[in-house]
C-alpha positions in Angstrom: 0.0 0.0 0.0 1.4 3.4 -1.0 1.6 6.3 1.4 -0.6 9.2 0.5 1.4 12.2 -0.6 0.8 15.3 1.6 -1.1 18.0 -0.1 1.0 21.2 -0.9 -0.6 24.1 0.9 0.0 27.4 -0.7 0.5 29.7 2.2 1.3 32.7 0.0 -1.3 35.5 0.5 -3.2 36.5 -2.7 -1.6 40.0 -2.6 1.9 38.6 -3.0 3.2 37.4 -6.3 6.1 35.1 -6.8 7.8 37.6 -9.1 8.1 40.1 -6.2 10.7 37.9 -4.4 13.4 37.6 -7.1 15.1 34.5 -8.3 15.5 31.5 -6.0 19.1 30.3 -5.7 19.9 26.8 -4.6 23.3 26.6 -3.0 23.8 30.3 -2.6 27.4 30.3 -1.5 29.1 27.4 -3.4 32.2 29.5 -4.4 32.8 30.5 -0.8 32.5 26.9 0.4 34.9 25.7 -2.3 37.5 28.2 -1.2 37.2 27.4 2.5 37.4 23.7 2.2 40.4 21.5 1.7 38.7 18.3 0.5 40.4 16.6 -2.4 38.9 13.8 -4.5 41.2 11.0 -5.4 41.1 8.8 -8.4 39.7 5.4 -7.3 42.9 3.6 -8.2 44.9 6.1 -6.1 42.4 5.8 -3.2 42.8 2.0 -3.2 46.6 2.3 -3.0 46.4 4.3 0.3 44.5 3.1 3.3 44.0 6.5 5.0 44.8 10.2 4.8 48.0 9.8 6.8 49.4 7.4 4.1 48.6 9.9 1.4 50.2 12.8 3.3 53.4 10.7 4.0 53.7 9.8 0.3 53.2 13.4 -0.9 55.7 14.8 1.7 58.2 12.2 0.6 57.7 13.2 -3.0 58.2 16.9 -2.1 61.4 16.1 -0.2 62.9 14.2 -3.2 61.9 17.0 -5.6 63.7 19.5 -3.4 66.8 17.3 -3.4 66.7 16.9 -7.1 66.3 20.7 -7.7 69.5 21.6 -5.8 72.5 22.5 -7.9 75.3 20.0 -7.7 78.5 21.1 -5.9 81.2 22.5 -8.2 84.7 21.4 -8.0 87.3 23.8 -6.6 89.1 24.1 -9.9 87.8 26.2 -12.7 88.4 25.6 -16.4 91.0 28.3 -16.4 93.0 26.7 -13.6 92.8 23.3 -15.3 94.2 24.7 -18.6 97.1 26.3 -16.8 98.0 23.2 -14.8 
């Protein structure tokens, strides 16, 4: 047996018109919410590789550390090309 749907009662007075109220907006502040949140959606294959948020953070921090090491210039030798040519 199906439940009876409740009847919609129009509580708007006859002197008011819907056009007097402007446009209805669903989700009025989505841009503000997007800026203030730090939720990231992972690809399903990536999500299966990491059991929790700590594992993801550890992997990303490790990647950042190795990128910093790779970006450092290598140490130069004490001899310049001019000194080598003279010697």
